[in-house]
N, C-alpha and C positions, 0 to 999 in steps of 0.2 A: 504494500500500500504506500502511495506517495505521502511524504510528510505534510501535515497540515500546519498552517500558520495562523496566528491570531492577529487581528487588527483591533487594537484597543484605543478607542477614541476618548479624549478628554473634551467634554462638550458633546457627548454622544447623541443627545436629543436635539441639537441645534440644526440649523438649516443645512450647513455644509456636511456634517456627519450623516444626517438623514439622507441627503441627496447621494452621498457616496454609498451608503448602505443599500438604498433602493437600486442604484446603478449596478452595484456588485451582484445583487440577486437577479436583476434583470439580465445581465450579461451571462451569468451562470446558467440561467434557464433558456437562453437564446431568444429572449424577448426584446433585446436591444442590440444595436451594433456598437463595437468598441471605439466609436468616434471620440477623439480627444485623449485616448489612452496611449501614451507613448510606447509602453511596453508591448502594445499590439502591432507595432511597426515591423516590417519585414526583416530589418536588420537584426531583430531579436528572436527570430523564429527558432533558432537552434540553441538559444540560451535556456538553461533549466530553471526558469522562473516558476514559482508556485502557481498552479492552476487556479483560476478565479473561484471555481467551486470547491477548492480546498482551503479557502480563507474563511475563518470563523470570526464573527464580529462581537465585540463586547465593549464596555466602556463605563466611564463615570460622567455624571451630570448632577446639577443641583435641582433639576426638575424631574417630575414623574410622568409627564404626558406620554401616552403610548406612542411608539414609533409610527404605527399606522395612522394615528390621528395627526401627527406632525406631518407625515407624508401627504395626507389628504389636504392639509392646509396649504402646502407648497403647490400641490396640483391645482388647487383653486386659484392660486396666484399665477398660473400659467407656466410653472417651472417644468412640469412634465404632465402626462395625461393621467386621468383618473383610472383608465384601463390598466396602465402600468402599475399603479398602486395595487389594484385588485389582483394583478398577476403575481405579486410578491407578498401579498398580505400575510399569508401563513408564515413566510420566512421572517417578516417583521415581527409578528407576534411571538415567534420562537426566540428571536433575538432579545426581546424585552426581558427574558429570563436571565440574560447575561449582562444586563446593565445595572449598575450600582449607584446609589446616591452617594455624593460626596458628604461624608459625615465629619463635621467639625465640632462635635460635642465633647471630644476628649479634652483633657486638661492641658496638653502640650501639643506643639506642632509635630514633635516626633511621633506622638500617638496617631496623628492624622496621616503621616507618612507611612507608618506601620500598617494601618488599616488599608490604605490604598494599595500598598505593595502586596499585602495579603490577598486582596481582591484579584490583582493581576496574576499572582502565582496560582491561586485557586482556579482561575479561568484556564490557565495553561495546563494544569494537571487534570482537570475534569475532562478536557477535550483532547488530551494527549497530543498537545501541540509541540512542534519542534522548536518554535520560537514565537515570541510575541513582539509586535512592533507597536509601540505607543505613539499615537499621533495627536498632538495638541492642536485642536481646532476650536478652542474656546474663545470667548469674547476677549478683545484687546483690553488690557488692564493698564493703569498708570504705572510709570516706571518708579521704582522705589528709590528713596534716598540712600546714599551709601551707608554701609554699616560694617564695623570690624568683623562681624561674623561672615561677611562675604569673602573674606580673604584668608581666614584661618580655620582649619578643620577643628581644632580644639575649641575656638570661640563659637563656631557653628554648633558643635555638639552641646555646648553649655547652653546656648540660646534656645536650641530646639527642645531641651529638657526643662526649660524654665517656664512654669505656668503663666508668668507675668509677661512673657515676650511672644510676639508674633512677627518675627523678622523676615520670613520668606513670603513673597507674594504667592498667590495661588498657583501660577504657572511653574514656579520654582519648587513648590511642594510636590506637584505632579511629576516634575522631572526627577526629584529626589526619590519618589516612589518607584519610577521606572528603573532608575539605577539600582535601587535596593532589590527589585524583583529580577534584575538581570535582563531587562527587556531593551531592545533597540528603541531609539527615540527620534521622532521628527517633530520639529517645532514649526508649525505652519502659520503662527501668529507672530507679531512683533513684541509680544510680552517677554518678560525677563527670561524664563526657562533656564537654560544652561549658561546664560550670559553673566554668571557669577564665577569668579576664579575658583572658588572652593568647590562648587558643584561640577565645573568642568574637570577639575582634578579628580573628583570622585568618579565621574563617568569614565575617564581614561584609565583609572586604576581598576575599575570593575570590568574593563575590556569589552564594553558594549559599543556598537556602531551607532553613530548619531549624525543628524543632518539638520540644517536650518539656514536662514531663518526668515520667516514671513513670506508666504506663498506669492510667487510672481505670476499673476494670472491675466492682467488686463493692461492698464495704462503703463505700468512699469515694464511689462513685457514688450510693449510697442516701443517704448523709449530705448530699451537696450538693443532693439533691432535697428532703429533709425539713427541713433547717435553715432554708431561706428560709420554709417554712410557719410555723415557730414565730415568726420575726421579723415576718412579715407580719401575724400575728394578735396581735402584741405580748405573746407568752407568754415569760417570762424563763427561759431555760435555765440551770439551776444546775450540772448535771453531765451528761457524756456519756461513758460508759465503754464500752470495746470489747474484745473478745477474738477473736482469729483462731486457728483450728486448721487446720493443713495438714500434709501429708506430702510425698512425692516429693522432687525435687531442690530445690525452693524451701524446703521445710520444713527440709531439712538445711542449706542455705546460711544461712537466717535464724536457725538455732539459734546461730550465731556472734554474740555480743553486739555486735561491731564492725560486722559486715555489716548487722545489723538496725537499727542506729542511723539510717542514712539513710532507711530505709523508714518508720520511726516518725515522723521529722520530716516527710516529705512527706505522710503520711497525716493528720497532725493540723494542718498549716498551713492547709489550706482550711477546716477546721472552725472554728478559732479566728477566721479571717477573717470567717466568717458569723455566729457567735454570740458572739464576744467573747473576749478573752484571759483574762478572769477565770473562765471556765467550767472546772471541774475535768474533765479529760479523760484519765484513765488508759487506756492502750492496751497490750495484750499480744499477742504473736505466739508461738504454741507449736507445736513440731514434734511431730506425731502420725503416725509413719510409716505405720501401717496405713490411714490415710485416702487414701494415694496422691495422685492429682492432684485430688481433691475438696477444696475449701476451704469451711469453715464459719465464718461470722462472726456473733457475737452482739453486739448493742448494747443498752444500758440508758440511756434518756434520762429525766432528772428535770427538770421545769420548774414554775414557779409561775404559776398562773392567776388569774382574777378573785377578789378578796377574799382573796387569799393561799392559795387552794386548790391542792392538789398535782395535777400532771398527769404521768403516767408512760407512756412508750412503750417497748416491747421489740420488737426485730426480730431475725429470723434469716435469714441469706442463705447459701445453700449451692449450689455449682455447681462444675463443672470449670472451673478458672480459665483454662486454655488455650483452651477453646472460647468463653469470654467475650471473651478478648483477641484471638484470631486474626482475626476479621472486622475489628476495629478496626485491626489492623496492615495488612490489605489496603486498608482505607479510606485510611490514611495514605500508602501507596504511591501510590494513585490521585490523591489531592488534592495531595500534594507534587510529583508529576509535572505536575499541572495548573498549580501555582504556577510551576514552572520554565518551562513552555511560555509562560506569561504574562510571563516576565521578572522575576518577583518574587524578592526575596532577603531575607535576615535572618530574624529570628524571626517566624513566622506566628502572631500572637497569637490569631487567630480559630479556631485548632485547639485552643484550651484545653479544649474539652469532652472531649477524649481523655485528659487528663492530670490527675493529682493536684496537681501543682505547675507550672502552665503558664508557659512562658517568654513574656515580653512582655505579660503580663496579670495584673491583680490580681482579676479576676472569677472567682468560684468557683461561684456559683449555676448549677446545670446548665441550667435553662430559659433563662437569659440567655446562657450559653455556646452553647447549641444554636442559638438565634436568630441569634447573630453568625456561627456556622459556616455555617448555611444561606445567609444573605445573602452571605457572602464567596464561597462556592463558586459561587453563581449569578452574582455579579458578575464573578468571575474567568473563568468559562466564557464570558461575553459578550466579554471582552477577547481570549480565545483565538480565538473565532469571528471577531472583527473582524480579528485579525492574519492568520488563514488566508485571509480574503477579500481582504485587501490583497496578500498574497503570491501569490494566484492571479491577480491582475491585474484 
């Protein structure tokens, strides 16, 4: 029997995780085409990626709404069809049994980490999974103020055991739980997660594979395609202004100026890396509730061409953000499971094409990132095949 893999979503009942779960089951049942799934491309045909019907879904959330009900609400907003929800309803109902509430009732943050790690380990053991990939797709959180516990293992242990302290933001608690459970980790949000030196050291010491940060799905994806075009043609970009309009849960979350700060930083870092820090790059994210889950992004690029002539480009990108992100989340589960099977650990820099602010890499140009990704998957697949042959005798 082929080894099965667990996909454990932090924010499992949110729009993105629900869309990914519906999509996974629809693909496994042949009810949908793998459009948007990079691991379905022909260049990966011979790579021993986990089959979609061998991925088991579990996760944590703070809400208890049934997955089928959440999926029905997304269908009502036009994300996908009601018929698709009905086709996978039984799978969604079964998955509800593997979703756990985030329990913050314990006296210390270490208690919270222990319970979350135990949930992940129990999920792995009950389903006989070869590995679990934790994917953080929860709401964006404000960035924390610096703290001594972020830089010292001893200080962190003391803080986590102290009932009077809550030093780690929720995303870092989830990351610590993944580390403790020995699960691979993908950070698809700009929240803190492993962006603390002490947790990064823990992850490396635990030997888990991880990748992040902040999924690159729309406006930033387009920017990292277009910016290299300007530099390759030696056109000097003077300004690159952007405006994002979105509703739904993300719109409400990012209406908080503290929560939006981390998102704005991650969205602009890659642009400045590609066109220079001197480029004027104002960026706004506005909550427009009636847009629901459809995100619209406008960019206005002003550059100087030959003999001082002006070059202007305006772009509009509009899509259901969750349906752009969901196949990438499934890709990350498959390729991080592959990395784990190959015995790889630490930040997988070659997965930078999935992220706005890639860990372990300063490369932001999408074409370069994609070439590195394809080569890495193929190379890692060969390693896994060789290991399987050796194991088989």
